[in-house]
C-alpha positions as a printed NumPy array, in Angstrom:
array([[ 35.792, -46.228, -13.583],
       [ 35.026, -43.269, -16.149],
       [ 33.903, -39.531, -14.503],
       [ 30.186, -38.956, -14.219],
       [ 29.723, -35.619, -14.439],
       [ 25.732, -35.638, -13.593],
       [ 26.783, -37.449, -10.346],
       [ 29.637, -35.171,  -9.816],
       [ 27.493, -32.192,  -9.846],
       [ 25.107, -34.117,  -8.009],
       [ 27.511, -34.806,  -4.858],
       [ 28.67 , -31.001,  -4.78 ],
       [ 25.206, -30.024,  -4.488],
       [ 24.722, -32.477,  -1.7  ],
       [ 27.721, -30.76 ,  -0.11 ],
       [ 26.407, -27.361,  -0.367],
       [ 23.24 , -28.512,   1.254],
       [ 25.287, -29.692,   3.804],
       [ 27.147, -26.208,   4.554],
       [ 26.22 , -24.209,   7.646],
       [ 25.104, -20.815,   6.333],
       [ 28.067, -19.189,   7.619],
       [ 30.157, -20.805,   5.051],
       [ 28.035, -20.351,   2.534],
       [ 29.472, -16.712,   1.3  ],
       [ 33.027, -18.173,   1.189],
       [ 31.763, -21.481,  -1.018],
       [ 30.34 , -19.091,  -3.125],
       [ 33.495, -16.757,  -3.434],
       [ 35.157, -19.944,  -4.385],
       [ 32.584, -20.831,  -6.676],
       [ 32.707, -17.358,  -8.582],
       [ 36.437, -17.385,  -9.017],
       [ 36.858, -20.929, -10.474],
       [ 33.59 , -20.416, -13.078],
       [ 34.981, -16.693, -13.969],
       [ 37.053, -17.808, -16.779],
       [ 34.607, -19.908, -18.458],
       [ 31.489, -16.955, -17.966],
       [ 32.173, -13.218, -19.352],
       [ 28.641, -12.091, -17.719],
       [ 30.062, -13.187, -14.29 ],
       [ 33.299, -11.499, -14.514],
       [ 31.567,  -7.801, -15.211],
       [ 28.859,  -8.782, -12.402],
       [ 29.441,  -6.608,  -8.975],
       [ 30.766,  -8.279,  -6.108],
       [ 28.986,  -8.603,  -3.073],
       [ 32.041,  -7.642,  -0.222],
       [ 30.969,  -7.978,   2.803],
       [ 32.994,  -6.175,   5.989],
       [ 35.752,  -8.543,   8.067],
       [ 34.307,  -8.816,  11.763],
       [ 37.232,  -8.53 ,  14.405],
       [ 36.261, -11.706,  15.227],
       [ 36.559, -13.153,  11.405],
       [ 39.896, -11.238,  11.365],
       [ 41.376, -12.842,  14.152],
       [ 40.146, -16.128,  12.911],
       [ 41.724, -15.757,   9.719],
       [ 45.09 , -14.903,  11.439],
       [ 44.77 , -17.873,  13.363],
       [ 44.319, -19.792,  10.578],
       [ 46.916, -18.085,   8.247],
       [ 49.492, -18.781,  11.312],
       [ 48.309, -22.333,  11.399],
       [ 49.116, -22.653,   7.959],
       [ 52.654, -21.124,   8.653],
       [ 53.306, -23.706,  11.137],
       [ 52.244, -26.734,   8.537],
       [ 49.546, -27.638,  10.238],
       [ 46.849, -27.908,   7.462],
       [ 44.466, -30.494,   6.843],
       [ 45.784, -33.103,   4.305],
       [ 44.145, -33.505,   1.51 ],
       [ 42.97 , -37.136,   1.66 ],
       [ 41.703, -36.265,   4.937],
       [ 39.603, -33.554,   3.545],
       [ 38.353, -36.462,   1.51 ],
       [ 37.273, -38.518,   3.899],
       [ 35.827, -36.527,   6.237],
       [ 33.352, -35.806,   2.77 ],
       [ 32.984, -39.445,   1.97 ],
       [ 34.609, -38.787,  -1.218],
       [ 37.899, -40.85 ,  -0.743],
       [ 38.253, -44.078,  -2.764]])
């Protein structure tokens, strides 16, 4: 089956709509990094930087330690969670 860019875009929008508000900034940042090489206007745009709270810093440390121990979530599990596996 050939990829359908319009369907892929629609699915991405649906996933964004399901995200809790506290995760939107992280996803926006990731998307911005992904499209910057494609858009010189984004490269010159100011980046909104949020202060990292002590709770967020602790959560990041726990996540990094978990990954260092090899406790990451397999890609296929993430796809299954979002109903994207084939």
